[in-house]
Rosetta silent file (secondary structure, phi, psi, omega in degrees, C-alpha in Angstrom):
SEQUENCE: MWRKYIGEVLSDLLIIFVLLVVLTIGKGAYDLITSGQLHFWRYTTSLIYELFGSAIFFGIMELVSMLWNHRKSK
SCORE:     score description
SCORE:     0.000 S_00000001
   1 L     0.000  -42.389 -176.702  -22.075    9.128    1.794 S_00000001
   2 H   -70.043  -30.893  179.167  -21.310    5.638    0.503 S_00000001
   3 H   -65.546  -41.907  179.671  -20.098    7.072   -2.884 S_00000001
   4 H   -62.713  -42.042  176.790  -17.670    9.318   -1.060 S_00000001
   5 H   -64.509  -42.961  179.778  -16.371    6.397    1.045 S_00000001
   6 H   -69.312  -35.092  173.898  -15.977    4.121   -1.943 S_00000001
   7 H   -62.522  -43.361  176.277  -14.195    6.919   -3.805 S_00000001
   8 H   -63.614  -43.877 -175.779  -11.717    7.317   -0.900 S_00000001
   9 H   -65.518  -43.325 -179.389  -11.160    3.528   -0.698 S_00000001
  10 H   -63.983  -35.765  177.806  -10.552    3.349   -4.482 S_00000001
  11 H   -69.616  -37.918  176.391   -8.094    6.243   -4.333 S_00000001
  12 H   -64.953  -36.222  176.217   -6.269    4.528   -1.497 S_00000001
  13 H   -65.649  -36.029  177.177   -6.121    1.302   -3.507 S_00000001
  14 H   -64.303  -42.330  175.652   -4.708    3.223   -6.401 S_00000001
  15 H   -64.331  -37.784 -179.005   -1.936    4.676   -4.143 S_00000001
  16 H   -64.683  -43.452 -177.317   -1.238    1.140   -2.760 S_00000001
  17 H   -64.169  -42.442  178.457   -0.946   -0.148   -6.361 S_00000001
  18 H   -65.054  -42.351  179.560    1.464    2.658   -7.336 S_00000001
  19 H   -60.442  -45.641  179.106    3.501    2.073   -4.200 S_00000001
  20 H   -61.933  -38.464 -178.322    3.747   -1.652   -5.040 S_00000001
  21 H   -69.019  -43.544  176.546    4.924   -0.988   -8.539 S_00000001
  22 H   -62.005  -44.740 -178.550    7.586    1.441   -7.322 S_00000001
  23 H   -67.387  -33.970  178.790    8.721   -0.869   -4.549 S_00000001
  24 H   -67.346  -43.453  178.289    8.811   -3.799   -6.992 S_00000001
  25 H   -62.826  -46.990 -178.447   11.013   -1.908   -9.382 S_00000001
  26 H   -63.511  -38.023  177.930   13.234   -0.766   -6.504 S_00000001
  27 H   -65.161  -44.343  178.835   13.530   -4.299   -5.086 S_00000001
  28 H   -61.895  -39.313  178.811   14.472   -5.653   -8.442 S_00000001
  29 H   -70.495  -35.157  179.621   17.122   -3.005   -9.014 S_00000001
  30 H   -67.215  -46.397  178.351   18.514   -3.560   -5.515 S_00000001
  31 H   -58.379  -43.971  178.421   18.775   -7.375   -6.102 S_00000001
  32 H   -64.673  -37.106  177.433   20.459   -6.819   -9.452 S_00000001
  33 H   -73.835  -41.451 -174.364   23.022   -4.372   -8.062 S_00000001
  34 H   -79.952  -42.506 -175.295   23.886   -6.368   -4.922 S_00000001
  35 L  -113.427  -15.609 -179.358   23.831   -9.954   -6.202 S_00000001
  36 L    83.091    4.393 -177.923   23.683   -9.716   -9.942 S_00000001
  37 L  -150.346  162.541  177.362   20.527  -11.849  -10.066 S_00000001
  38 L   -93.775  135.939  175.761   16.867  -11.706   -9.045 S_00000001
  39 L  -105.302   96.976 -167.877   15.800  -13.857   -6.102 S_00000001
  40 H   -67.087  -33.493 -178.561   12.181  -14.607   -7.022 S_00000001
  41 H   -64.601  -49.482  177.571   11.208  -16.238   -3.688 S_00000001
  42 H   -62.639  -36.166 -178.621   12.429  -13.188   -1.660 S_00000001
  43 H   -64.139  -44.167  178.545   10.934  -10.991   -4.318 S_00000001
  44 H   -69.901  -42.224 -179.647    7.483  -12.588   -3.910 S_00000001
  45 H   -68.292  -35.864  179.886    7.555  -12.600   -0.153 S_00000001
  46 H   -69.477  -34.685  178.351    8.668   -8.963    0.028 S_00000001
  47 H   -67.268  -36.814  175.713    5.768   -8.022   -2.252 S_00000001
  48 H   -64.897  -42.419  175.264    3.337   -9.859    0.007 S_00000001
  49 H   -62.726  -43.939  177.472    4.741   -8.036    3.039 S_00000001
  50 H   -64.836  -41.212 -179.617    4.537   -4.676    1.265 S_00000001
  51 H   -62.984  -48.797  176.136    0.970   -5.317    0.211 S_00000001
  52 H   -63.564  -38.155  175.596   -0.133   -6.192    3.748 S_00000001
  53 H   -65.474  -38.867  178.800    1.776   -3.320    5.263 S_00000001
  54 H   -67.429  -41.540  179.918    0.209   -0.827    2.810 S_00000001
  55 H   -65.038  -40.724  177.204   -3.258   -2.234    3.371 S_00000001
  56 H   -67.221  -43.974  178.546   -2.923   -2.031    7.104 S_00000001
  57 H   -58.384  -50.683 -175.835   -1.464    1.517    7.013 S_00000001
  58 H   -70.287  -30.809  175.812   -4.216    2.860    4.691 S_00000001
  59 H   -65.153  -43.708  176.246   -6.939    0.997    6.735 S_00000001
  60 H   -62.089  -41.078  177.485   -5.728    2.673    9.883 S_00000001
  61 H   -64.189  -39.930  178.260   -5.632    6.018    8.143 S_00000001
  62 H   -64.246  -41.051  176.732   -9.230    5.511    6.895 S_00000001
  63 H   -60.349  -49.300  179.484  -10.385    4.505   10.428 S_00000001
  64 H   -63.158  -41.158  179.085   -8.791    7.619   11.956 S_00000001
  65 H   -62.227  -44.762 -178.184  -10.272    9.804    9.241 S_00000001
  66 H   -65.692  -43.340  178.509  -13.716    8.298    9.781 S_00000001
  67 H   -65.305  -36.685  179.653  -13.510    8.760   13.569 S_00000001
  68 H   -63.779  -48.380  178.275  -12.261   12.298   13.118 S_00000001
  69 H   -63.843  -37.215  178.934  -15.144   13.234   10.803 S_00000001
  70 H   -66.548  -39.496  179.837  -17.607   11.597   13.112 S_00000001
  71 H   -69.669  -40.404 -176.516  -16.232   13.529   16.100 S_00000001
  72 H   -72.788  -26.143 -179.588  -16.323   16.807   14.207 S_00000001
  73 H   -75.320  -21.461 -177.739  -19.942   16.277   13.053 S_00000001
  74 L   -82.875    0.000    0.000  -21.142   15.974   16.675 S_00000001
């Protein structure tokens, strides 16, 4: 049971990492197109917000999945 849970968490972490890379590239491209330069402080804060948002979203998804599986098993 724990191996399955750890596997799901690791797959979610991989998805979060891929999303962060894609969003980082997108944010950099947006900054370069709109202002012609990278704004590193806004860049860093947006990455932090994206990381927290992704972690909260996937945490809620795992909680709902766990509750749903628990409900189905009864």
